[in-house]
N, C-alpha and C positions, 0 to 999 in steps of 0.2 A: 682333059688332068681333072681329077676331084679333087672338089673341095672340099680344106679339111678344117678346124680351128686344134689350135694347140693352148694346151692349158696346163699349167703344176700345181703341184700344195708342196709347201715346205712345214712339217709341223713343228712348232716351237712349244718344247715345254707343254705339249698338250696332254691332260691327264685320262688318256683312254680309257676304258675299263678292262682291256684286253690288247693285245697284240704286241708287247716287252712286255719284258721278264718281273719286273716292276710292278707290273701290275698287278701280280698275285699277288702282291703282299698286302693288299686293301686301301680302302680312296685315300687314310689319314696321314696314313707314309706313304704312298706315290703325293703328294702334296708339301708334306714334310721336305721332300727330298728334292722335286722340283723346284719348288717354290722355296731353298735356300739359298739368303743373299747369294754368297762367295759363289754357289753352280750356276746362277741366275747371269753372274757378273763375268766368267766363262766364257758361258754360250751368248752371251750379248758381243762378245768382245773377236768369237769364232765366227759369229753368225755375218756382223759385219762387216769382217773382213776374208774370206772367204765365201759366203754361203752368197748374200745380198750383192756383192761385187762382184762376185760372177754373173749371179743375174744380168746383171745394171750391163754386162761387158758383149751381151749379144748381140752378133753381126745382123741377128733374122732380130726384129722386136715383134713380130706379128703372132704374140703371143699373152696369156693372162697366166701370174702367178699366185698362188693364196698363201697367203700367213696364218695360219693353224693355231689358234689358242684357246684356252679352255677361260670359260667366265668367272672362274676365279682366280686365274693372274691376276698379283697383287697391280696396283693401280697408277701402282710409279713404272711398274714395267712394261704396262701395255702405254704410257704416256711416253716411253723412251721408244718401243715398237711404233707407234704411230709418227714421232718425227724422225727416223729412218728412213719410213717408207717415203718419206713428204718427196716430193721431184720426181719418181718413178713411179708414171701413171699405168703400166703393165699390172705391180702390185695391189693388194689388196686385203686388208686384215679381217678374217674372218674366223667368230669367236662363236662355239659350240661351250655347250654342258657338257660334262663326261657322257662318251656313248660308247657304246660295242665299236673298234677300232675301224671294219671296215661301211660298219654306218657311220661311220662319221666322216669317212673322206668322200662316199658319196652325198653325203649332205654336203660338204665344204664346195667339190666340185660344180655342185646343180649352184652356187650361188656365182659360181663364171657362165654367162652362158655365153651358148655358141654362135658361132658367125654365124650370122643369115642364110641362107643359103647351103651348110658344112653340110656334105654326105657323111663324111666319117669327123669321129675328133679323138687327137692325142693327148693320152693323158700322161706326164712325166712327175720323175717323184726326187725331189731333195733333200737330204738333211740340214738341218740348221749348223751342223757344223762343217758341209762338208762342199766343196766346191764343183762345177762343172765348167768344162772347154768351150770357148768364147762362143764356137763353133756348134755347140749342139742341136740347137735347138733348131738352126738350119738344114745342119745335114739329119734331125730327125725328120724336118720336112720333106726332105730330097729322099730319104728312104721309104716313106711311109707309102708316098707319089709315083715311086719308082715299083715297089712291089704288090702294090694292092692292084693291077691286071692279072699278076701271077697266082693267083690265090682266089677262092670265095669268100667273094666280098663280108660274108658274114661270120667268117671265124677270125678272132684277134689275135693279134700278131704282134710277137711282145721285139721291143726293138732295145739291144743294150750294146754300153760298150766295154768290151773285157781290157783296156790295156791304161793303166793313170798310175797315179802316185798314192803312196801311204805318204801321211807326215805323223811322225812317232812323238808325241810332248816331254816321253821318258825317255828318250834316248839320242840326248845331245851329237853324239860322237856318229849316230846314224838319219839322220831326224828327217831324210829326204828320199824313201827307196823306189821306184821303179818298177811295177808288177804285172806281170799276166796273170787274168785272171780263166780259173778252168771252167767257172759258173758265172749267170750274170752279175753283176753288182747290183745294190740298190742307184747308182750316183748318176742322175740322168738317164736313168731304165722308162722305158715309154711302153704302152700300151696305147695301138690303134684296136679301136672298136668303130661298127657305126653311130652315126651322130646319133642322138637320145638311149642308147645302150648304157645297165646299172655298169656294165663293165667297167673295171680303171684300173689304171696301175699297179694298187695293191689287194689285189684281188686275192693274190699269191704268194709265197714268201717270194724275195726277186731270185735267191739263190734253185728255186725250184721252177722259174719258169718254160723251163723245156720240158717240163714234164706235163703240164698244160696246155700251152701256145705254143701255134708254131712260133721259131725263137731266130731272128737275124741277132748275130752277134758281129763287134769288129776288134779287130787287134791295130787298125792303121798308126793309129798316134794316139799318145795320151790325156784321154779324155774327160780325166777328174781327178778331185785330190779329195783325200780319204784321210781324215783326222784321228789318229788312235790317242785315247786318253783315259784319266781316272772315271768320267764319266759314262765311257759307253755301256750301252746296255747289254748290247748280245756281244759277242766275239769279234773281234776285229783280226784274226788273220787269214793270211789270202792266202786262193784254195790253190792257187798256181805256183810259178814262178818267179823269182827274180828278174827284171830284165839288168843290161850293163850301161845303160847310158853315161857318158863323159857329166863329170860335175858342171861345165859352163858349156852342153846342151840343154842339161835341166835347167840351169839360170835363165837360160834363153828363152825356153820354154815355159817355165815360170810368168815371166813378163809380157811377155808377147801376150800370152791364151788365158791366162787365170791374175794378173796383173800383180802381183804379191813377187817379190823377190826371198831371198833366202833371207836375208837380214830381216827382212821384217815379220817371216817365219820364226827366226832365235829371237824376238824381241816378245813373242806370244809365251813363249818356253819361259821365261825369265820370272 
């Protein structure tokens, strides 16, 4: 069985020079929007309740995760992040100046060294306002190790989870919706590549992964919570169809595998 390293990256209000719609409006406007105190407060709330909680809940603890921030992040925000990450040895705060988006991700992943003897690296992504299932890292490891012998070992392999929940902060009547995606979603998505490769999960737009890589997707169970709110940079519409999971089962799934309840989510909406 091939030795692999698993490492993820979360971009926390990182002012990249490309890669998101806001970046087209100029550096000064980007900083003003990203570092607006009210926006940062909303981001911290979702990061702590969803993103960081789901990372800390991973049942397979053999991974690293970098929290990427800009070197211009206000000091009070940086200190708050450091405090949040205290006691979470898997996480590392990574600070970079504004760079082109993919270059920034390559630099960030380089700051998380591969495990000695690893032949392959699995890089995964998670946005700071989303959550991934507690079995995500374990499933990435299992799928990567199972599929590796079936393919050209030099060709990157994308792994994605196409079933999960959308959490819409603007819709109290339909707050949580189960969805089945047609195309890969970024939450928990990963790319398997030979150790030392510059290729990582941010190399291509996640929705187009199947056009550029061999791609394996699963819909066995809900593997993500994606939030829809006023600060979304890109459209948050699902590409697939809505599921029919009963409210009671949704509640059990949220509690067991994401560590949140519908009541906790409602509090964020207020």
